[in-house]
C-alpha positions in Angstrom: 107.6 100.9 126.2 103.9 100.7 125.2 102.1 104.1 125.1 98.3 103.8 125.2 96.2 106.9 124.6 92.6 107.7 123.6 91.6 110.0 120.7 88.2 111.1 119.5 89.7 112.5 116.3 90.9 109.3 114.7 88.7 109.7 111.6 90.3 113.1 110.9 93.7 111.6 111.4 93.0 108.8 109.0 91.7 111.2 106.4 94.7 113.4 106.7 97.0 110.3 106.2 95.1 109.2 103.1 95.1 112.6 101.4 98.6 113.6 102.5 100.8 110.5 102.2 104.4 110.4 103.4 106.8 113.0 102.2 109.2 111.5 99.6 111.4 114.5 99.4 114.4 112.7 100.9 113.9 109.5 99.0 116.9 108.7 96.8 115.4 108.0 93.4 118.6 108.1 91.4 118.2 104.5 90.4 114.5 105.1 89.7 114.9 108.2 87.5 113.5 108.0 84.0 113.9 110.1 80.9 111.2 112.3 79.6 110.0 111.7 76.0 112.7 113.4 73.9 112.0 112.0 70.5 108.8 113.8 69.7 108.7 112.6 66.1 107.2 109.3 65.1 109.5 106.9 63.1 106.7 104.4 62.6 103.0 104.8 62.6 100.9 101.9 63.9 97.2 102.0 62.7 94.3 100.8 64.7 94.0 97.8 62.3 97.6 96.6 62.9 97.8 94.0 65.7 101.5 92.9 65.4 104.7 94.9 65.7 107.6 92.8 64.6 110.8 94.7 65.1 112.7 92.6 62.7 110.3 92.5 59.8 109.5 96.2 60.2 113.2 97.3 60.4 112.7 99.0 63.8 116.1 100.4 64.9 117.4 101.4 68.4 116.2 104.8 69.5 113.2 104.9 67.2 109.6 105.8 68.3 106.5 104.0 67.3 103.3 105.9 67.5 99.8 104.3 67.9 96.9 105.8 66.0 94.3 107.3 68.3 90.9 105.9 69.0 89.6 102.5 70.1 91.6 99.5 69.0 92.0 95.8 69.7 95.0 94.0 71.2 98.6 94.5 70.1 101.5 92.0 70.1 105.0 93.4 70.2 107.8 91.0 69.1 111.5 91.1 68.4 112.0 94.8 69.4 115.6 95.4 70.2 116.7 98.8 71.5 119.9 99.5 73.5 120.8 101.0 76.8 121.6 104.4 75.3 118.8 104.2 72.7 115.7 102.4 73.9 112.7 101.9 71.5 109.6 103.8 72.5 106.0 102.9 71.9 103.4 105.6 72.7 100.3 107.4 71.5 100.8 110.1 69.0 98.5 113.1 69.9 95.2 111.6 71.0 94.1 108.9 73.4 94.5 105.2 72.4 91.9 103.0 74.1 92.3 99.3 74.0 88.8 97.7 74.0 88.2 95.1 76.7 89.9 91.8 75.8 92.0 89.0 77.5 95.1 91.1 76.9 95.8 94.5 75.5 99.6 94.5 74.9 101.8 91.4 74.9 105.6 91.8 74.7 107.8 88.9 73.4 111.5 88.5 72.9 112.2 92.2 73.3 114.8 94.3 75.2 115.4 97.9 75.9 111.8 98.9 75.2 109.7 101.6 76.8 105.9 101.7 76.7 104.7 105.1 77.7 102.2 107.8 76.8 101.6 111.5 76.5 98.7 113.0 78.3 96.0 114.5 76.1 94.9 117.9 77.5 91.3 118.1 78.8 90.7 114.4 77.8 92.9 112.1 79.8 96.1 112.1 81.9 96.9 108.8 80.2 97.4 108.6 76.5 97.2 104.8 76.6 94.2 103.1 78.3 94.2 99.4 78.4 91.1 97.2 78.8 93.1 94.0 79.3 96.4 92.7 80.7 99.8 94.2 79.7 102.1 91.1 79.5 105.9 90.9 79.3 107.3 87.5 78.6 109.2 85.2 76.2 112.7 86.2 77.6 112.0 89.9 77.4 113.9 92.2 79.8 115.1 95.8 80.2 111.5 97.0 79.9 110.1 100.3 81.2 106.3 100.8 81.5 105.0 104.2 82.6 102.1 106.6 82.4 99.6 103.9 81.4 96.1 103.4 82.6 94.8 99.8 82.9 91.1 100.2 83.5 90.0 96.6 83.4 91.7 93.2 83.2 90.1 89.8 83.3 93.0 88.6 85.4 96.1 90.7 86.3 96.7 94.2 85.2 100.3 93.5 84.5 101.8 90.0 84.0 105.6 90.1 83.8 107.5 86.8 83.7 108.7 84.0 81.5 107.4 80.6 82.6 109.9 77.8 82.5 109.2 75.3 79.7 111.1 72.5 78.0 113.1 75.2 76.2 116.4 75.4 78.2 116.6 79.1 77.4 113.8 79.7 79.9 115.5 78.0 82.9 117.0 79.8 85.8 120.6 78.9 85.0 120.2 80.4 81.5 118.1 83.5 82.0 117.6 86.3 84.7 115.1 89.0 84.0 116.8 92.3 84.7 116.0 96.0 84.4 112.3 96.2 84.9 110.9 99.7 85.6 107.2 100.3 86.3 106.1 103.7 87.4 103.4 106.4 87.3 100.7 104.0 86.2 97.1 103.8 87.2 95.7 100.2 87.5 92.2 99.7 88.7 89.2 97.3 88.7 91.0 94.0 87.8 88.3 91.3 87.8 90.1 88.4 89.6 93.8 88.8 89.5 96.6 91.0 90.8 97.3 94.6 89.9 100.9 93.6 89.1 102.0 89.9 88.9 105.7 89.9 88.5 107.9 86.8 88.6 107.1 83.1 88.7 105.5 82.1 92.1 106.5 78.4 92.2 110.0 77.2 93.1 110.1 74.6 90.4 108.0 72.9 87.7 107.9 69.3 86.5 107.4 68.8 82.8 107.4 66.0 80.3 110.3 66.9 78.0 111.3 64.4 75.3 109.3 61.8 77.1 111.3 62.3 80.3 109.9 63.9 83.5 112.1 67.0 84.0 112.2 69.4 86.9 112.9 72.9 85.7 113.4 76.1 87.7 112.0 79.6 87.0 114.2 82.6 86.2 115.1 85.1 88.9 114.5 88.9 88.9 117.2 91.5 89.4 117.2 95.3 89.2 113.5 95.9 89.5 112.0 99.3 90.4 108.3 99.8 91.0 107.4 103.3 92.1 104.8 106.0 92.1 102.0 103.8 90.9 98.3 104.0 91.9 96.2 100.9 92.3 92.5 100.7 93.2 89.9 98.0 93.5 92.1 95.1 92.7 90.7 91.6 92.5 93.6 89.8 94.2 97.0 91.1 95.5 97.9 94.7 94.7 101.6 94.3 93.8 103.1 90.8 93.8 106.8 90.3 93.1 108.4 86.9 93.4 111.7 85.1 92.6 113.7 88.1 93.5 117.4 87.7 93.5 118.3 91.2 94.6 118.4 95.0 94.0 114.6 95.4 94.0 112.7 98.4 95.2 108.9 98.8 95.7 108.5 102.5 96.7 105.9 105.3 96.9 102.9 103.3 95.6 99.3 104.0 96.7 97.2 100.9 97.0 93.4 101.1 97.8 91.3 98.0 98.3 92.8 94.7 97.4 91.3 91.2 97.5 88.0 92.5 96.2 87.3 89.4 94.2 90.3 87.1 94.5 90.7 83.7 92.7 92.0 82.4 96.1 90.1 83.8 99.1 92.7 82.7 101.7 96.0 84.0 100.2 95.6 86.2 97.1 94.4 89.4 98.8 97.4 91.3 100.2 98.4 94.8 99.5 102.0 94.0 98.6 103.5 90.5 98.4 107.3 90.0 98.2 109.2 86.8 97.6 113.0 87.0 97.5 116.1 88.6 98.9 117.6 92.1 99.1 114.3 94.1 98.7 113.3 97.5 99.9 109.6 98.3 100.5 109.4 101.9 101.4 106.9 104.9 101.6 103.9 102.9 100.3 100.3 103.6 101.4 98.1 100.5 101.7 94.5 101.2 102.6 91.9 98.4 103.2 93.7 95.3 102.0 91.5 92.2 102.0 94.1 90.2 103.9 97.6 91.1 105.1 98.8 94.6 104.3 102.1 93.0 103.3 103.2 89.4 103.0 107.0 88.9 102.8 109.1 85.8 102.4 112.9 86.2 102.1 116.1 87.6 103.6 117.5 91.1 103.8 114.2 92.8 103.4 113.8 96.5 104.4 110.3 97.7 105.2 110.5 101.4 105.9 108.1 104.3 106.4 105.0 102.6 105.1 101.4 103.4 106.0 99.2 100.3 106.4 95.6 101.2 107.3 92.7 98.7 108.0 94.4 95.5 106.8 92.0 92.6 106.8 94.5 90.4 108.6 98.0 91.3 109.9 99.5 94.6 109.0 102.7 92.7 107.9 103.2 88.9 107.9 106.8 87.9 107.2 108.8 84.7 107.1 111.9 83.2 105.5 113.0 79.9 104.0 114.3 78.8 107.3 110.8 78.8 108.7 109.9 76.0 106.4 113.3 74.3 106.6 114.9 74.7 110.0 118.3 73.4 108.7 118.8 76.7 106.9 120.9 79.0 109.0 122.4 82.6 109.0 120.0 84.3 106.6 120.1 88.1 106.7 117.6 89.8 109.0 114.7 92.2 108.2 114.4 95.9 109.0 111.1 97.3 110.1 111.4 101.0 110.8 109.1 104.0 110.9 106.0 102.2 109.7 102.5 103.4 110.7 100.0 100.5 111.1 96.4 101.4 111.9 93.8 99.0 113.1 94.9 95.7 111.5 92.5 92.8 111.6 95.0 90.8 113.7 98.6 91.7 114.6 100.5 94.7 113.4 103.6 92.6 112.6 103.6 88.8 112.7 107.3 87.8 112.2 108.1 84.1 111.5 111.6 84.6 110.0 113.9 82.4 112.0 117.6 81.3 112.4 119.0 84.6 111.0 122.6 85.6 111.4 121.7 88.5 113.6 118.6 90.1 115.1 115.7 91.7 113.1 115.5 95.4 113.8 112.0 96.7 114.7 112.4 100.3 115.4 110.2 103.5 115.7 107.0 101.9 114.4 103.6 103.3 115.4 100.7 101.0 115.9 97.1 102.0 116.5 94.5 99.3 117.6 91.4 98.9 119.6 93.4 97.4 122.4 92.3 93.8 121.9 94.6 91.0 123.2 95.4 87.5 121.9 94.8 84.2 123.7 97.8 84.8 125.9 96.6 88.2 127.0 99.2 90.1 125.0 98.4 93.2 122.9 98.2 92.5 119.2 101.2 94.5 118.3 104.1 92.1 117.5 103.9 88.3 117.3 106.8 85.9 116.9 106.9 82.3 115.9 109.2 81.4 118.9 112.5 82.4 120.4 114.4 81.4 117.3 113.1 84.7 115.8 116.0 87.0 116.9 114.8 90.5 117.3 115.7 93.9 118.6 112.8 96.2 119.5 113.4 99.9 120.1 111.1 103.0 120.6 107.9 101.6 119.1 104.6 103.1 120.1 101.2 101.6 120.6 98.0 103.8 120.7 94.6 102.5 121.7 91.6 104.1 120.0 88.3 103.2 118.5 88.3 102.4 114.8 87.0 105.1 112.5 86.0 102.4 110.0 
């Protein structure tokens, strides 16, 4: 039942939420755990003047550490680096801060597996031993990549760009390659100029190319086993975190996202806090404050949206749909779960749910919504909105509070 109250202390409440985000003590991070840097020695030294690391030509072996010379440097291309599950290769700073001067990209990873790009803090100088003035890209069939404790302080487009675009090379097609094992955590990304904070996975469903003088439709790879957690993003040109082409086992947890859609390349769509495209995804314990558009935009089945705080979204707090919404012949997709989310003063609805024809009802449970009490054209409060009755749903113990906005 709707519960409407007045409060004159909303500004204080919002401030407390911002500076005391959700408790993560009970969150199971066993799949998100990462090893501390244990190899303190440097097996290879990379000078500021070296702009290519080729694992094959340099004889880089699994388990080795490559240390970057401190100071300001230009971009770095990383190619053919092959670690192993038990002995990944590490690239990091040595003892001082490495600053990549502003450029189109800072680090580009190609044809590499079981690689970790990380850094050590430098006391009294920077929490981040690697500071990137351009995009960190991972492509060309790379996978099993971990990126952590990196600052990206400027990017002309996206802060991180992680995908292999399908080309006429059959190795890049969905039937031949799935990108697995991506770990992105404890990074600080801010002030991207026009693109996303993180752009992960190909956004289109297919691509038509001229291959051997024949028009050929090719399909992009899927993503599996992706964990994105404990990152901080601020002042992002377009979407904060965008993950698409997800096949399963993907988690976007514990991230703090402040101001997205600041200067997007597409004013209508590329301005969300978190955008998800795919199936079997958990989005949990994130704080999204002042997204330019929707706080979250979700397309897929079996998506779990749990315990997030979404504050002052420019449009809906959450907008969600599935493939059946665009093709009504699709039936029996798995439903969504929305539980324990706090949505404060969205620009439109708290939850706009257009995922239809599911095998069972979506679960919308124990969410708290605060708004100014405005209603839609049908006179209904702007809490939940559904496409039509083909959106099966079960609502239980949700709360609606009416207050003035503190913003």
